N, C-alpha and C positions, 0 to 999 in steps of 0.2 A: 479355459474357465477356470475361475477363481474356485477352489473347494477347500472346506475345513473340516479334517473330520477327527473327531475325539475318541480317545483310548482310554482304557484303565480305569473305568468304574467299578461298581461293585456293593455288595453289603458287607458292611462292617460293623463289628459293636462300639459301643461309647469307648473313646480313649485311643482307639486303633488309628494307622494311618492309610492313606491312600496317595497317591500319584497319577493326576489326570495329565493326559498329553494332547496336545492338538497340531496336527500334520497339515500345514499348508500348502496350497499347490496352485499352479496356474499364472503363479507371476512372482516377483521378489516382494518379500513382506518386510524386508530390513528396513525400510523407513514407516511402518505404519504403527499404529498405538494397537496393541493387541490384548485381549481381555478376556475375563471368565466371568460369567452372569450365571445365575440358577434361580430355579423356580421351584418353589413347592405347590402341591397341589391346592387348589381356592386361593393361591398368593400370586401378586405379580411377579414378572422377573425382577428380581434384583442383583444392583455391581457384586462382585465378589473381589479381584482384583485386577490392577492393569498394568502393562508397562508402556509409559507413554511413548510415543515416536521419537521425539525430538534429543531427547539424552538418555533413552533407556531406563528412567528412574521408576520403581513400583510403586504404587497405590493401593489401598486394601479397605474395605470395609471395615467399620471399627469391628463388626463383630467375628473377624476371622485375623484381625491383627495378632502377631505374636503367634499363630499357630498356624496358618498358611503362608507360602513362600511360591510366587510366581518367579517364574524365569522366562527370558526367551534367547533363544540359539536363532541368530539371523544367520548362519552358513546351513542351517537343517530347516530352517523355514518353521522352526517349531516353537510352540509354548507352552510350558510344563506349571503346575500348579501340584505343589507337596502341600498335602491337607495333614496336619499331624493334629491329636487329642481331637478327635471328630466327636460330635455332639448330637443329639436327636436333632437339633433345629438346624444342622446342615445338612440335612437330607433332601433329596430334590434332584431335578433333570440339570445338568450342569452344561452349559452351552460355551463354548469358544467362539468370539467375534473379534472382528478385525477391520479398521477404516484408517487410510492414509492422511485423511486431511484434518478429522476432528482437532478442536483446541484444549486444552487443557480444562477449563471450565467445565466442560461434556462429557469426561473421562468416564463416568457413571453413569452418564444417560444412553440406555440403550438403543433409544430414537435415533441416535449419531452414529450408529456403526452401520457399515454398509453390506459386511458379510458376516455371514453366520453358519456356525456347523449344525449337524442335526441332533445334537444332543447325547449326554448317557447317563443314564441312572446310579444316582448315589444312595445308596438306603443305609440310614445308621438304626440299627435295632438290637435290643439285648436278647 
């Protein structure tokens, strides 16, 4: 059974850093695209970052470029999201996602991911 489990969320102040981790199990994820999405209250789920399956290149939403770094460890079946200089607008529930077949043009589209974690809360407040 495929399972994605997020950890590392919490409550921080603007400018702080957090590191989210997602542990995948149930099969090998070395050939999967793995991504992070987030959802704020009253808003749709939005793409944050992903590592594309074919060559491991990272992609980011414009809103997090230069502040967030995604990394994938195929040996450990984990994907991490280092979040620096957090802003109020970064708050929300963060979800880990994985898919083995999506194409690059769909990397930011949540509908194309087959597997999801349960989500973890990130709160940014002063």
